Every structure is written in C-alpha cells, then in structure tokens.
N, C-alpha and C positions, 0 to 999 in steps of 0.2 A: 455664507455667504455673498457680501454686502459687492457687487460689481467693479467696481472703483475699485478696492479693497484684493480682488480674485482678477480682479491683471491689474494691481500692480504686484500682486504676488506673483506672478505670471513672468511681467518685464525680466523684474529679479533674479528670479530663479533660472528662466534661459542666458542669461546675461550671464553671471557666476556658475550654470552649467557649464555654457561651451567654454570660458578660461582656461583648465586647464587643456588643453589645444594650442595656449600661445607655449606653452612647456616646448613643446614638439617646433614652433615654428622662431622662434626667434631665441637665443643664448636665455638661457636661462636663471643666468644671475642676475636676477633682478626683481623688486617686489621683496617680500619674505626672504625668499631666498641668499638675497649681500647679503644680509646676516648671518649668514654659516658658513665655516671652515672647509679649507680646501680638501680637509685628513673627512670630513663626513660627508663630503657632495660627492667622492671617491669612493666612498665605502657600498660595496655592491648592495646589505642587506640592506643598509637606509634606502639608497633606488627602490628596492625592490616595494620595502614599507609606503615610501614616501607615493612612490606611480603609483604602486593599492592603492590609497588612501584618496588621491583627489580623481584616479578618472570613474570608479566609481562613485562617485561622491558628487563628479556634476552627473554620473547619468540616474543618482537618486534624483536629484534633484530636479532633474528637467524633467523624469516621470511621474514624479508625486504632487505637481499641482493643479495635474490635470484630473488628481482624484477627488476632489476638494468642489465638483462639478459637482452635485445632487441629482441633477434634470441628465446627464453625458456619463453619465452611471448607471441610472435603471434603463437608462437607453442601448447599453455596452455589458452586459454588464460581465462578457468571456474580457472581449478588452481591457477592460477594469480588473477581470483577476489573474490574467498575464502583466500587461503593467504593476501587478502591486506584485506578484512575483519578481520582476523584476529589480522590480522598490527595495525587497524585502534579503533576498542574496548581493546586493550590491553594496545593504545599509553590513552586514558581516563581510563582506570581504574588504570594503572598507573600515567600517568599525573595526575591529581585529588591528586592524595595520597603523590603527592612529593609533591605536597603546601601544605600540612600538615606538618609532617618529615622537608619540610627545614627551620621549624621556629624556630627546636632545631640542625642546622648543628651547627657541631664546629667549634670553630671560630664565634661565638658571628655573631651582624648585618650584617655584611660581607656579608659571608662565603652564608646569608641565605636568603639577596634578588640576588647574583649572583644563586642559584640555584631555588630559587622561579623567578623567569625573563627567567630560561632556559626551564623548567614546561611550563608558561605562552607561550615564543616562541613556544615547540611541541606541545602544545595542538593546539593552535593557526591554525600555520601551516598545522595538522593535520586535523585539522577540517577546516579549507579550498583546502584540496586538495580532500576530500570529496564531498562541496560542489561542484569545480570544475565538476569532472568526473560524478557527478547529472545530472546538465546540461549539462553533452555534450559535458564540455572544458577540450579533455585532454592531448595537448599541459600546458596548466596551473594549471593541475592536476598533473606531471608531473615535475611541474617547485615547486609547495607548497612539494611533497614528496620528492625532491634534500631536499628542505627546515629539513625536516623535520625525515629524516634518519640522520642529522648531526644533528639536535641536539637531536639523539637519540644516537648518534655513541658518545659523549656527556663519555657517560660508557667503553670506551673502552680509550681517548682520558687523561681522568681524571687518570686513571690509569698508563700513560705512564710520564704521564708531573706528578702524585706526587713523584714517588722516585727520580726521577731526580733534580725537588726545593725542597725538604725536606730539601738537606746539605745546595742548595746555601742561602736560607732565616733561617738557623739557629736552623730548627726546624718543626718538624708535621704544630702545627698550624697557625704560620705563612703561611707555604707557602701552605696548604687548603685554605687561604683567599685567593691568587691571585690566584690557581684552579678549583673556586668557580669557576671562567670567565674565567683565561684560557680554560675553557675541552671545551666549545661552542659559546665561538663567533670567531676569527681563521678555527672552522670548521663550520661554516653559510659563512665567507668571502670565505669560498675553494668551496662552494655550491653556493658560486653568482657567483664565476667566470669558473663553468664548467656551470652550466645556461648561459652568457655568450659563452661558445664556440658552446653550440646545438643553436643559433640562427642563 
C-alpha cells in the first residue's frame, strides 16, 4: 500500500474509531440518533446492541489499519497476532450486535437490508480469514482480511457519503437508504481491485 493511501486510511480510521467516545461526553441525541424515537432510545436491549456495536467497531477500526504495514508486521509478528485477535473478537461482537440493531435502522426495510447485509459480509469475511490463518494459508488470510477491513471501513465511508447525498436526495432518510448500501459495496470493489493487484 502506498504511503499516502496508508496514512489517509490511518487518519480516517483513527478519527472514526474514536468517534464512539462522543456518545459518553455529550447528549447522544445527535447525528444518526436524532432520528430515533424516544421509545427505541430508552429500550434496554436496543441500547445493549447499539453500544455493543459501536464500541467494538471503534476498536476494530483503530487496530485494523496497523495490520496493512508489511514491514511492521514482519518486525512485530507477536503484536500483529495480538492485534489480530483483538480485531477478530471486536468484529464478532460488533457484527452480531449490528445484525440486531439493523432491524431498527432509520429508513425502514431498505436500510435494514443494507446494514444487515454489511454485517453478514463483515462477519463472514472475518471468520473466513481466521479459518485461513488457522490452516496456515497466509495468502488467503490476507485476502479475506482486506475484504473484512473494507467492510469495517464502511463506518468511515458512511460519514463521508451521508452529508454529501442528503441535499442531493432532499432529506436525511432518503439519503440514508442509499448510503446503507453505498457505504460498503464500493469498499468491497476497491478491496477486490487491491487483491487482484497483489496476485
């Protein structure tokens, strides 16, 4: 990965990875949550799902970008493994919670299907990456991890696309239905191109 791309990836990953902290520092009825009903925001199970999603997802973003530095990986193989385990555990927890809260996504069934599909892809690619490395298939492990982090990076691209498309579609909800898919499908396409170049 080129230095410019790598540092850009790191910058956005760190910024959005730390974003969940804001929900503990200020009134959380801002951003995406301002469109949630008081009933949902006060539901204990939804809150468990919400925080069980955003906190581990933030951790996954924060540790995941470090794994794409080949020189660092070779010099710090044990740290690579430790961070890799942190990433996988974070994805499993966050991904499962994402499937639950996707049922309550703003924008109805279109948004719900988009985010549920993202959750399945994220979980699936991560599990396959873990299985590959357990079998000693490093090449396949790297490929699946690229797909996994591309899905993880949807947290970043969602926050890029949404403010750009809200005025285009004439409202937040309308744009959100599109972004529920747009935030991750192009990411996977980019991941596929990166993998093809590595072959």
